[in-house]
C-alpha positions in Angstrom: -118.5 -42.3 23.7 -117.7 -38.8 25.0 -120.5 -37.0 26.7 -121.0 -33.2 27.4 -118.9 -33.2 30.5 -115.9 -34.9 29.0 -116.0 -32.6 26.0 -116.3 -29.6 28.4 -113.2 -30.7 30.2 -111.2 -31.0 27.0 -112.4 -27.6 25.8 -111.7 -26.1 29.2 -108.1 -27.4 29.2 -107.5 -26.3 25.6 -109.0 -22.8 25.8 -108.0 -22.3 29.5 -111.5 -21.5 30.7 -113.7 -23.1 33.4 -115.5 -26.3 32.9 -118.7 -24.4 33.5 -117.9 -21.8 30.8 -117.0 -24.7 28.4 -120.2 -26.4 29.1 -122.1 -23.2 28.4 -120.3 -22.9 25.1 -121.1 -26.4 24.0 -124.7 -26.1 25.0 -125.0 -22.8 23.1 -123.5 -24.3 19.9 -125.9 -27.2 19.9 -128.8 -25.0 21.0 -128.2 -22.6 17.8 -127.9 -25.8 15.6 -131.2 -27.1 16.8 -133.0 -23.8 16.6 -131.7 -23.3 13.0 -133.0 -26.8 12.0 -136.3 -26.3 13.7 -137.0 -22.8 12.4 -136.3 -23.7 8.7 -136.4 -27.4 8.0 -135.0 -26.8 4.5 -131.8 -25.3 5.9 -128.8 -27.4 6.6 -126.1 -26.5 9.1 -122.6 -27.0 7.8 -119.6 -26.8 10.0 -116.3 -26.7 8.1 -113.9 -29.5 8.5 -116.6 -31.4 10.6 -119.8 -32.2 8.8 -123.4 -31.0 8.2 -126.8 -31.5 9.8 -130.0 -31.6 7.7 -133.6 -32.3 8.4 -134.9 -35.1 6.1 -138.4 -36.5 5.6 -138.6 -40.4 5.8 -141.6 -42.3 4.5 -142.3 -46.0 4.4 -144.8 -48.7 5.2 -144.9 -50.5 8.6 -147.4 -53.4 9.1 -149.2 -52.2 5.9 -149.7 -48.7 7.1 -147.8 -45.8 5.5 -145.9 -43.5 7.7 -143.9 -40.3 7.4 -141.4 -39.1 10.0 -138.8 -36.2 10.3 -135.2 -37.1 11.2 -132.0 -35.2 11.5 -129.2 -36.5 9.5 -125.5 -36.0 10.1 -123.1 -36.3 7.2 -119.3 -36.1 8.2 -117.1 -34.2 5.8 -114.6 -36.3 3.9 -111.7 -35.0 5.8 -113.3 -36.0 9.1 -114.0 -39.5 7.8 -110.5 -40.1 6.5 -108.9 -38.9 9.9 -111.0 -41.2 11.9 -110.1 -44.3 10.0 
């Protein structure tokens, strides 16, 4: 599993920037995605050729008690899914 540092090293090498700058860019992207989902839970974030993030409400029953929780769902685009296989 790749973590932020590993992704930053790959981005830095590909874009010829420092690892610190690459880390800032990665953190900024995920911060914007998070803020968008928090501000408007009906909004989804779609990234072309990658996938989409969407807030979903889950409900159910656990030990006889109903519950409701909010989760973020990621759905990869078909092109990504087929390239990973």
